[in-house]
C-alpha positions in Angstrom: -26.2 -141.1 -34.9 -26.7 -137.9 -32.9 -28.0 -134.9 -34.8 -25.6 -132.0 -34.1 -28.0 -129.5 -35.6 -31.1 -129.7 -33.6 -34.3 -128.6 -35.2 -36.2 -125.9 -33.4 -39.2 -127.1 -31.6 -42.6 -125.7 -32.3 -43.1 -122.2 -30.9 -39.4 -121.4 -30.9 -38.5 -118.3 -32.8 -36.2 -118.9 -35.7 -33.4 -116.4 -35.9 -32.1 -115.6 -39.4 -28.5 -116.2 -40.0 -26.6 -113.4 -41.6 -23.2 -114.5 -42.8 -20.4 -112.2 -41.8 -22.5 -110.2 -39.4 -20.2 -111.1 -36.5 -17.2 -109.9 -38.5 -19.0 -106.6 -39.4 -20.0 -106.1 -35.8 -16.5 -106.7 -34.6 -14.9 -104.3 -37.2 -16.2 -100.7 -36.6 -14.2 -99.4 -39.5 -16.1 -101.6 -42.0 -19.4 -100.1 -40.8 -18.4 -96.5 -41.6 -16.3 -97.3 -44.6 -19.4 -97.0 -46.8 -20.0 -93.5 -45.5 -16.7 -92.4 -47.0 -16.6 -91.6 -50.8 -15.0 -94.2 -53.1 -14.2 -91.5 -55.6 -13.6 -87.8 -55.4 -15.5 -85.2 -57.3 -15.0 -81.5 -58.1 -16.8 -80.3 -55.0 -15.3 -82.8 -52.5 -12.2 -81.5 -50.8 -9.5 -83.3 -48.8 -10.7 -81.5 -45.7 -14.1 -83.1 -46.2 -12.5 -86.5 -46.2 -10.4 -85.8 -43.1 -13.5 -84.5 -41.3 -15.6 -87.5 -42.2 -12.8 -89.9 -41.2 -12.2 -88.1 -37.8 -15.9 -88.2 -37.0 -15.9 -92.0 -37.5 -12.6 -92.6 -35.6 -10.5 -93.4 -38.6 -7.1 -92.3 -39.9 -7.9 -89.2 -42.0 -4.7 -89.2 -43.9 -5.1 -92.9 -44.8 -8.7 -92.3 -46.0 -7.7 -89.3 -48.1 -4.9 -91.3 -49.7 -7.4 -94.2 -50.4 -9.9 -91.9 -52.0 -7.3 -90.3 -54.2 -6.0 -93.7 -55.3 -9.5 -94.8 -56.1 -9.6 -92.3 -59.0 -6.0 -91.4 -60.0 -7.2 -89.4 -63.1 -8.7 -86.8 -60.8 -5.3 -85.3 -60.2 -4.7 -85.0 -64.0 -8.2 -83.4 -64.3 -7.3 -80.8 -61.7 -4.0 -80.1 -63.4 -5.8 -79.7 -66.7 -8.3 -77.2 -65.3 -5.5 -75.2 -63.7 -3.5 -75.1 -66.9 -6.6 -74.1 -68.9 -7.3 -71.2 -66.4 -3.7 -70.0 -66.6 -3.8 -70.1 -70.4 -7.1 -68.1 -70.5 -5.7 -65.5 -68.1 -2.5 -65.3 -70.2 -4.5 -64.8 -73.4 -6.5 -62.0 -71.8 -3.4 -60.2 -70.7 -1.8 -60.7 -74.1 -4.8 -59.3 -75.9 -5.0 -56.3 -73.5 -1.3 -55.6 -73.9 -1.6 -55.8 -77.6 -4.5 -53.3 -77.6 -2.5 -50.9 -75.4 0.5 -51.2 -77.7 -1.7 -50.5 -80.7 -3.1 -47.4 -79.1 0.3 -46.2 -78.1 1.7 -46.6 -81.7 -1.4 -44.9 -83.2 -1.0 -42.1 -80.6 2.6 -41.5 -81.6 1.5 -41.0 -85.2 -1.5 -38.8 -84.4 0.5 -36.6 -82.0 2.2 -34.8 -84.9 -1.3 -33.7 -86.1 -2.4 -32.2 -82.8 -0.9 -28.7 -83.5 -2.8 -28.7 -86.7 -6.0 -29.6 -84.9 -5.3 -26.9 -82.4 -5.0 -24.3 -85.2 -8.4 -25.6 -86.6 -10.0 -25.0 -83.1 -8.6 -21.5 -83.0 -9.8 -20.8 -86.5 -13.3 -22.1 -85.6 -13.5 -19.8 -82.5 -12.7 -16.9 -84.8 -15.3 -17.9 -87.2 -12.9 -18.8 -90.0 -14.6 -22.2 -90.6 -18.1 -20.8 -91.1 -19.8 -21.3 -94.4 -19.0 -23.8 -97.3 -15.4 -22.9 -98.0 -12.5 -25.1 -99.2 -10.8 -24.4 -95.8 -13.8 -25.7 -93.8 -14.1 -28.8 -96.0 -10.4 -29.6 -95.5 -10.8 -29.2 -91.7 -13.8 -31.5 -91.7 -11.9 -34.2 -93.7 -8.9 -34.0 -91.3 -11.1 -34.3 -88.2 -13.0 -37.2 -89.7 -9.8 -39.0 -90.6 -8.3 -38.8 -87.1 -11.5 -39.9 -85.5 -11.4 -43.1 -87.6 -8.0 -43.8 -86.0 -9.7 -43.7 -82.6 -8.8 -40.1 -81.6 -11.5 -38.6 -79.4 -11.5 -34.9 -78.2 -12.7 -33.9 -74.7 -12.9 -30.8 -72.6 -16.1 -28.8 -72.8 -17.1 -25.6 -71.1 -19.4 -26.1 -68.2 -18.4 -29.7 -67.4 -16.9 -30.6 -63.9 -13.1 -30.3 -63.6 -11.2 -33.6 -63.4 -7.6 -33.6 -62.2 -7.0 -36.8 -64.1 -8.1 -35.3 -67.4 -7.8 -31.5 -67.2 -4.9 -29.2 -66.6 -5.9 -26.0 -64.9 -3.8 -23.1 -66.2 -5.9 -20.5 -64.4 -8.5 -20.5 -61.6 -11.3 -17.9 -61.6 -13.2 -17.5 -58.3 -16.9 -17.5 -59.2 -19.7 -16.8 -56.7 -22.4 -18.9 -58.6 -20.5 -22.2 -58.7 -20.4 -24.8 -55.9 -17.8 -27.1 -57.4 -14.8 -26.7 -59.7 -16.1 -26.2 -63.2 -14.5 -25.6 -66.6 -14.9 -22.0 -67.5 -13.1 -22.0 -70.8 -11.1 -24.6 -72.9 -7.7 -23.2 -74.0 -6.4 -26.5 -75.5 -8.6 -29.5 -76.3 -7.6 -32.8 -74.7 -7.5 -36.1 -76.6 -7.7 -39.8 -76.0 -7.2 -42.9 -78.1 -9.3 -45.7 -76.7 -8.4 -46.0 -73.0 -5.1 -44.1 -73.5 -4.9 -40.5 -72.5 -3.0 -38.8 -75.3 -3.1 -35.2 -74.0 -4.8 -33.5 -71.0 -7.1 -30.6 -71.8 -5.8 -27.1 -70.7 -8.6 -25.2 -69.2 -9.6 -22.2 -67.1 -11.4 -23.4 -64.0 -14.2 -21.6 -62.1 -13.8 -22.2 -58.4 -16.3 -21.4 -55.6 -15.6 -17.9 -54.2 -14.7 -17.8 -50.5 
């Protein structure tokens, strides 16, 4: 019987046989398939898949669909992250709106006391609150109570004039000032938290021309 598988003679180089090598060589897509991700992670984008597929001569849309199908729960993970972010933003907006509403309601209550506080300021300028008197003690208690509610006065002689906080009722040309400066406070301004309750009415010193 004739041997159909001849044995290599001495000196002949034996070539290793790699099963499927011819199939791999004839199929270029199988060579680059390993270069494309089987799953998709948080940092991998669809554009990355399309670019990789195009560089290897493959159908980018098909490869993107294949990767997405390889890990279907990724789509649910993305939706979960989006919903979580939207809820976090909604909660922040709700808390901020709640704080603004609280400040507004507190301001409506405290506003009725502003004329009383103005009278206390005038009495203090005239020296009526000096010394340990019942009137000065009552004034101190009232001011402490409204401060606990978040009421904060502003408007001090010598500070820069701010159009957003101060209302100029008179401008006084002054040669020794370079910028608009508060010369006198006629009516104190007040805020509650970040809410402007009332602008301060002031006399402004302006640079003389």
